[in-house]
C-alpha positions in Angstrom: -108.4 -21.2 71.4 -107.4 -24.5 72.7 -109.2 -26.1 69.8 -107.1 -24.0 67.4 -103.9 -25.1 69.1 -104.7 -28.8 68.8 -105.6 -28.4 65.2 -102.3 -26.6 64.4 -100.3 -29.2 66.3 -101.9 -32.0 64.4 -101.1 -30.2 61.1 -97.4 -29.9 62.1 -97.3 -33.6 63.0 -98.8 -34.7 59.7 -96.4 -32.4 57.7 -93.4 -34.0 59.6 -94.6 -37.5 58.9 -95.1 -36.7 55.2 -91.5 -35.3 55.0 -90.1 -38.3 56.7 -91.9 -40.6 54.4 -90.5 -38.8 51.3 -86.9 -39.1 52.5 -87.3 -42.8 53.2 -88.7 -43.4 49.7 -85.7 -41.5 48.1 -83.2 -43.5 50.1 -84.8 -46.7 49.0 -84.3 -45.9 45.3 -81.0 -47.4 44.1 -79.3 -48.1 40.7 -76.3 -50.0 39.3 -73.1 -48.7 37.7 -71.2 -51.0 35.4 -68.1 -50.3 33.3 -64.8 -51.3 31.8 -61.3 -49.9 32.2 -59.0 -50.1 29.1 -55.7 -48.6 27.8 -56.2 -45.6 25.5 -55.2 -46.3 21.9 -55.1 -50.1 22.2 -58.3 -50.9 24.2 -56.4 -53.5 26.1 -58.2 -54.4 29.4 -56.7 -53.0 32.6 -57.1 -55.2 35.7 -56.9 -54.1 39.3 -57.9 -50.5 38.6 -59.5 -48.9 41.7 -63.0 -47.5 41.1 -64.7 -45.3 43.7 -67.3 -42.5 43.8 -67.8 -39.0 45.2 -70.0 -38.8 47.3 -68.5 -41.9 48.7 -70.3 -45.2 48.2 -68.5 -48.5 47.5 -64.9 -49.0 46.2 -64.4 -51.8 43.7 -61.5 -53.1 41.5 -61.6 -54.1 37.8 -61.2 -57.8 37.0 -58.8 -59.4 34.5 -61.1 -58.3 31.7 -61.2 -54.7 32.9 -64.8 -55.1 34.1 -66.3 -53.6 37.3 -69.7 -53.2 38.9 -71.0 -51.0 41.8 -74.5 -52.1 43.0 -77.0 -50.5 45.3 -75.9 -47.0 44.3 -78.5 -44.5 45.6 -80.0 -42.1 43.2 -78.1 -38.9 42.8 -75.1 -37.3 40.9 -71.7 -38.8 41.3 -68.1 -38.3 40.2 -66.6 -41.7 39.5 -62.8 -42.1 39.5 -60.6 -44.9 38.0 -57.0 -45.0 39.1 -54.0 -47.4 38.9 -50.3 -46.8 39.4 -48.6 -46.2 36.1 -51.7 -44.6 34.5 -53.2 -41.1 34.7 -56.5 -41.2 36.8 -59.7 -40.7 34.9 -63.1 -39.2 36.0 -66.6 -39.8 34.7 -69.8 -38.0 35.7 -72.7 -40.4 36.5 -76.4 -39.6 37.3 -78.6 -42.2 38.9 -82.2 -41.0 38.4 -84.5 -43.8 39.4 -84.9 -47.2 40.9 -83.0 -50.1 39.2 -81.4 -47.8 36.6 -78.2 -49.2 35.1 -75.5 -46.8 33.9 -72.5 -48.0 31.8 -69.2 -46.2 31.5 -65.8 -46.9 29.9 -62.6 -45.5 31.3 -59.7 -45.1 28.9 -56.5 -44.6 30.9 -53.4 -43.0 29.5 -49.9 -44.0 30.5 -48.5 -41.8 33.2 -45.4 -40.5 31.5 -44.0 -39.1 34.7 -43.4 -42.6 35.8 -41.7 -43.7 32.5 -38.0 -43.3 31.9 -36.5 -42.5 28.4 -34.3 -45.0 26.6 -30.5 -44.7 26.7 -28.7 -43.0 23.9 -27.9 -45.6 21.1 -24.3 -46.8 21.2 -22.9 -47.3 17.7 -21.0 -50.6 17.4 -19.9 -51.2 13.8 -18.2 -50.1 11.7 -16.1 -48.5 14.4 -15.6 -44.7 14.3 -13.2 -43.6 11.5 -13.1 -47.1 10.0 -11.4 -47.2 6.5 -11.4 -49.6 3.5 -15.0 -50.5 4.0 -16.8 -52.4 1.2 -19.6 -50.9 -0.9 -22.2 -52.7 1.2 -21.9 -52.1 4.9 -23.9 -53.4 7.8 -24.4 -50.8 10.5 -25.1 -52.1 14.1 -25.9 -50.3 17.4 -27.4 -50.9 20.8 -29.9 -49.1 23.1 -31.7 -50.1 26.2 -34.9 -48.9 28.0 -35.5 -49.1 31.8 -39.2 -49.7 31.1 -39.3 -53.2 29.8 -42.7 -52.9 28.2 -41.8 -50.0 25.9 -41.3 -50.6 22.2 -38.1 -48.9 20.9 -38.1 -47.5 17.3 -34.9 -46.3 15.6 -34.2 -43.8 12.9 -30.9 -43.9 10.9 -29.5 -40.8 9.2 -26.5 -41.1 6.8 -24.6 -38.2 5.1 -21.5 -38.1 3.0 -18.6 -35.8 2.1 -19.2 -35.4 -1.6 -22.7 -34.0 -1.9 -25.8 -33.0 0.1 -27.6 -36.3 -0.3 -29.1 -37.7 2.9 -30.2 -41.2 3.5 -32.8 -41.5 6.2 -34.4 -44.8 7.3 -37.4 -44.5 9.7 -39.3 -47.0 11.9 -36.5 -49.5 12.4 -37.4 -52.1 15.0 -34.1 -53.9 14.9 -30.6 -52.7 15.9 -28.9 -53.0 12.5 -29.3 -51.9 8.9 -27.4 -52.9 5.7 -26.4 -49.9 3.7 -26.0 -50.9 0.0 -24.8 -49.2 -3.2 -22.1 -47.0 -1.6 -19.4 -45.3 -3.7 -15.7 -45.8 -3.7 -13.5 -43.5 -1.7 -16.3 -41.7 0.1 -16.6 -40.9 3.8 -20.0 -41.5 5.3 -21.3 -40.0 8.6 -24.1 -41.9 10.4 -26.2 -41.3 13.5 -29.0 -43.3 15.1 -31.9 -41.9 17.2 -34.3 -43.9 19.4 -37.8 -43.3 20.6 -40.0 -45.1 23.1 -43.1 -43.3 21.8 -43.3 -41.3 25.0 -40.2 -39.1 25.4 -38.4 -37.0 22.8 -35.9 -38.9 20.5 -32.5 -39.7 22.0 -29.6 -39.2 19.7 -26.4 -41.2 19.4 -23.0 -39.7 18.7 -21.9 -39.4 15.0 -19.6 -42.1 13.6 -17.6 -41.9 10.3 -16.4 -44.6 8.0 -14.7 -44.5 4.5 -15.1 -46.9 1.7 -12.3 -48.5 -0.4 -10.8 -46.4 -3.2 -11.8 -47.3 -6.7 -9.8 -50.3 -7.8 -8.1 -50.0 -11.2 -10.0 -52.9 -12.7 -9.1 -53.9 -16.2 -12.0 -56.3 -16.9 -15.6 -55.3 -17.5 -18.4 -57.5 -18.7 -22.2 -57.8 -18.4 -24.5 -60.2 -16.5 -28.3 -60.6 -16.6 -30.0 -59.4 -13.4 -33.8 -59.0 -13.0 -34.3 -59.2 -16.8 -31.7 -56.4 -17.5 -28.0 -56.4 -18.3 -25.8 -54.9 -15.6 -22.1 -54.1 -16.0 -19.6 -55.7 -13.7 -16.1 -54.5 -13.0 -13.4 -57.0 -11.9 -9.7 -57.5 -11.4 -7.8 -60.5 -12.5 -8.5 -62.3 -9.3 -12.2 -62.2 -9.7 -12.8 -59.4 -7.1 -15.7 -57.6 -8.7 -18.4 -55.0 -8.1 -21.6 -54.0 -9.9 -21.1 -50.8 -11.9 -24.7 -50.2 -13.0 -28.1 -50.7 -11.5 -30.4 -53.4 -12.6 -33.3 -50.9 -12.9 -31.6 -49.9 -16.2 -30.6 -52.1 -19.2 -26.8 -51.5 -19.7 -24.4 -53.4 -21.9 -21.3 -53.4 -24.1 -18.8 -51.7 -21.7 -15.8 -50.0 -23.1 -13.2 -48.5 -20.8 -10.8 -45.7 -21.8 -7.9 -45.1 -19.4 -7.1 -41.7 -21.0 -10.6 -40.4 -20.4 -10.8 -42.1 -17.0 -14.3 -43.2 -18.0 -16.3 -46.3 -18.7 -18.6 -46.1 -21.7 -21.6 -48.4 -22.3 -24.8 -48.7 -24.2 -28.1 -48.1 -22.3 -31.8 -48.2 -23.3 -33.2 -44.7 -23.0 -36.4 -43.2 -24.4 -36.9 -46.3 -26.5 -33.5 -46.3 -28.1 -29.9 -47.4 -27.4 -27.6 -44.6 -26.4 -23.9 -44.2 -25.4 -23.5 -43.3 -21.7 -20.4 -42.8 -19.7 -19.6 -43.0 -16.0 -16.7 -42.8 -13.6 -14.9 -46.2 -12.9 -17.0 -46.4 -9.7 -20.3 -46.0 -11.5 -20.9 -42.5 -10.5 -21.7 -39.4 -12.6 -23.7 -41.1 -15.3 -23.8 -39.0 -18.5 -25.8 -39.5 -21.7 -23.6 -38.7 -24.7 -25.8 -39.3 -27.8 -29.0 -37.8 -28.9 -29.2 -39.7 -32.2 -29.4 -43.3 -31.0 -27.1 -46.2 -31.8 -29.3 -48.2 -34.2 -29.2 -51.2 -36.5 -30.8 -54.6 -36.9 -30.4 -55.6 -33.2 -29.6 -53.5 -30.1 -27.3 -56.2 -28.6 -25.3 -56.7 -31.8 -24.3 -53.0 -32.0 -20.9 -51.8 -31.1 -19.1 -48.5 -31.0 -15.5 -47.2 -30.4 -13.5 -44.6 -28.4 -10.8 -42.5 -29.9 -7.5 -43.4 -28.3 -7.2 -40.1 -26.4 -10.7 -40.6 -24.9 -12.2 -37.4 -26.3 -14.5 -38.8 -29.0 -16.7 -41.7 -30.0 -17.7 -43.2 -33.4 -20.9 -45.2 -33.7 -23.5 -46.2 -36.2 -27.1 -45.3 -36.9 -28.6 -47.6 -39.5 -26.5 -46.9 -42.7 -24.4 -44.0 -41.2 -21.4 -43.5 -39.0 -21.3 -40.5 -36.6 -18.5 -39.0 -34.6 -19.4 -37.2 -31.3 -17.4 -35.7 -28.5 -17.7 -37.4 -25.1 -19.5 -34.4 -23.7 -22.2 -34.8 -26.4 -21.0 -31.9 -28.5 -19.7 -31.8 -32.1 -22.0 -34.4 -33.7 -20.6 -35.1 -37.2 -21.5 -37.5 -40.0 -18.4 -39.5 -41.0 -19.7 -42.1 -43.5 -22.8 -43.5 -45.2 -22.9 -46.9 -46.9 -23.3 -46.6 -50.7 -25.8 -49.4 -51.0 -28.0 -48.6 -47.9 -26.9 -51.6 -46.0 -27.0 -51.4 -42.2 -23.8 -50.8 -40.1 -23.8 -52.9 -36.9 -20.3 -52.6 -35.7 -17.4 -50.2 -35.9 -13.9 -50.1 -34.4 -11.3 -47.3 -34.5 -7.6 -48.0 -35.0 -5.2 -46.9 -32.3 -3.9 -44.1 -34.4 -7.5 -43.1 -35.3 -6.7 -43.1 -39.0 -9.0 -45.9 -40.1 -12.3 -47.5 -39.1 -13.3 -51.2 -39.4 -16.9 -51.5 -40.5 -19.3 -54.5 -40.5 -22.5 -54.2 -42.6 -25.5 -56.5 -42.9 -29.1 -56.6 -44.0 -32.2 -56.1 -41.7 -31.9 -59.8 -40.6 -28.2 -59.5 -39.7 -27.0 -61.5 -42.6 -25.3 -60.8 -46.0 -22.4 -59.4 -44.0 -19.4 -57.5 -45.2 -16.3 -56.4 -43.3 -14.1 -53.7 -44.7 -11.7 -50.9 -43.7 -12.2 -47.2 -44.5 -10.2 -44.1 -43.8 -11.6 -41.0 -42.1 -12.8 -39.6 -45.5 -14.9 -42.7 -46.2 -12.5 -44.2 -48.7 -12.4 -48.1 -48.7 -8.9 -49.2 -47.9 -9.4 -52.9 -47.6 -12.2 -55.5 -48.1 -11.7 -58.1 -45.4 -14.5 -60.5 -46.5 -18.0 -60.8 -47.8 -20.3 -63.6 -46.6 -23.8 -63.8 -48.1 -24.7 -66.6 -45.5 -24.2 -66.8 -41.8 -23.5 -64.3 -39.0 -20.3 -62.4 -38.4 -19.0 -59.6 -36.1 -16.7 -58.9 -33.2 -14.4 -56.2 -34.8 -11.3 -55.2 -32.9 -8.0 -53.7 -34.2 -4.6 -54.7 -32.7 -2.5 -51.9 -31.2 -0.4 -51.5 -34.3 -3.5 -51.5 -36.5 -2.1 -54.3 -38.7 -4.5 -57.0 -37.5 -8.2 -57.2 -37.1 -10.2 -59.6 -35.0 -13.6 -60.8 -36.2 -16.0 -63.8 -35.8 -17.9 -65.8 -38.4 -20.3 -68.7 -38.2 -18.5 -71.1 -40.5 -21.7 -73.2 -41.0 -23.4 -70.3 -42.8 -26.6 -71.1 -40.8 -29.4 -68.6 -40.8 -32.7 -68.3 -39.0 -35.1 -65.7 -37.6 -33.5 -65.9 -34.1 -30.0 -65.0 -35.4 -28.8 -68.3 -34.0 -25.2 -69.3 -34.7 -24.0 -72.9 -34.7 -20.2 -72.7 -35.0 -18.8 -69.2 -34.7 -15.0 -69.0 -34.8 -12.6 -66.2 -34.0 -10.3 -65.1 -36.8 -7.3 -62.8 -37.0 -6.9 -61.0 -40.3 -3.5 -59.6 -41.2 -4.1 -56.4 -43.1 -0.5 -56.4 -44.5 -0.3 -60.0 -45.8 -4.0 -60.9 -46.0 -3.3 -64.0 -44.0 -6.2 -65.4 -41.8 -5.7 -67.3 -38.6 -8.5 -69.4 -37.1 -7.9 -68.8 -33.4 -10.8 -71.1 -32.4 -9.3 -74.1 -34.2 -5.8 -73.3 -32.8 -7.2 -73.1 -29.2 -9.4 -76.2 -29.4 -12.8 -74.6 -29.1 -15.3 -77.0 -27.5 -17.5 -78.7 -30.1 -21.1 -77.3 -30.2 -20.1 -73.9 -28.9 -19.7 -70.4 -30.2 -16.8 -68.0 -29.7 -18.1 -64.4 -29.8 -17.3 -60.8 -28.8 -13.5 -61.1 -29.0 -11.1 -58.3 -27.9 -7.3 -58.0 -28.0 -5.6 -57.6 -24.6 -3.8 -54.2 -24.2 -0.5 -55.8 -25.4 -2.1 -58.1 -28.1 -0.8 -61.2 -26.3 -4.2 -62.5 -25.4 -7.8 -62.5 -26.7 -10.7 -62.1 -24.3 -14.0 -63.5 -25.6 -17.4 -65.0 -24.6 -17.9 -68.7 -25.2 -21.3 -70.5 -24.9 -23.2 -73.4 -26.2 -24.9 -72.9 -29.6 -28.3 -73.8 -28.1 -28.9 -70.1 -27.3 -30.0 -70.9 -23.7 -26.9 -72.2 -21.9 -24.6 -70.2 -19.6 -22.2 -67.7 -21.1 -18.6 -67.5 -19.9 -15.8 -65.1 -20.4 -12.7 -66.9 -21.6 -9.1 -65.7 -22.3 -6.9 -67.3 -25.0 -3.1 -66.9 -24.6 -1.5 -66.3 -28.0 2.0 -66.7 -26.7 1.9 -70.4 -26.2 4.9 -72.1 -27.8 3.1 -75.5 -28.1 0.8 -76.6 -30.9 -2.3 -75.1 -29.4 -3.2 -71.7 -27.8 -4.4 -72.2 -24.2 -7.9 -71.0 -23.2 -8.8 -70.2 -19.6 -12.2 -69.3 -18.2 -12.1 -66.0 -16.3 -15.7 -65.3 -15.4 -18.8 -67.4 -15.4 -22.3 -66.2 -16.2 -20.7 -63.3 -18.1 -20.6 -61.9 -21.6 -19.6 -58.9 -23.8 -16.1 -58.6 -22.2 -13.8 -55.6 -22.3 -10.1 -55.7 -21.4 -8.1 -52.5 -21.0 
């Protein structure tokens, strides 16, 4: 029995020693945990983040590159935590399984929104609320602040008006101003700005209102090249002007009718030239014609209003059509007997007669004559087999007709003119006055596109060098001068195809 007890005691001792040895071996096995702490979304390194484990071992902090390392980490399972004020804490599960094992983790920390303050409501600065007489291009300015200096503020601008349901919305603005172009005359605009720091809901400003100038009763209209297209300009006698049409369209040959309260012009549409109308501020564009205005050259074509503003006449190759301003009532008025092309027409103030200019497909072999509304020829003004001519316009009493003619008779494929003069033809006496000579037209230039002023005391026209590349200017000639010569004055530079109503 004693022998059995000794053997059992020895067995217990050996078992205990074996258990103790296994525990010592496990405690001796250690690994390494390495990692990096970054900001979620941008991967920017985060320094000084606190890194510690559960069960507890070492506590370390991330360096300037966001890197950290915990050495001598005994084998086992751990929950590793990264935390830093201003960020939400993040946890990672880590398992060290054997001696010298290296485990790598990345902590992506989110901003702790609970510590972030929203920006202040934007304060609208200019134009001030209820501002009036604003121009058609207005710079809006505002201000907003954010308590958290590191936040990036993004603005959204919303603009509405009092004439339609159109809404202008500009997103992702990083600056505190925006220039609002292409506004309409006499319209009230309502604007509001919101701001976001990317964390909190948008903060809205109050709503401000401003009103633009009323439409000025401009008497002058002309065209100017912009981005390869003609645009129509509207101006007063002091040179205060605004752009009536957009440069995305090619628009030319403006004709104002005060009785209709509309501006008419030619515009390229669907490959042809068509008559369009708009309000004097450029709004409510309307295409009048379906049969295009056609001849030998788009830019040499001209058309005419009726005096009451209800109807147009225009040409299509060898025909003259009449059409109502709303596009209805298309009617054939006249066809040339010899098939020659009609480039220009003008309607007398009493709408009883039409001045017609015809030419061949090159623009030459021109004729100018007067017909009645039945197509009967009342007067042959002139016939010129050589050289270019055009620029038809009746005086108010219908007894005089303006036209231009290149007195050199020059012809080429580019329709170049060398010395174009303005003439006044008297339909009663058949007398012809060379206005260009009487007003000392500069040598080497052309006078083109003439129009009588509303009271016939002046002629507005375009003058330019005959080189076909120099600047074009709109000039007015005063016919009331009591001296030997009529006085000419430049009204608008870089301008052509004038209208004066």
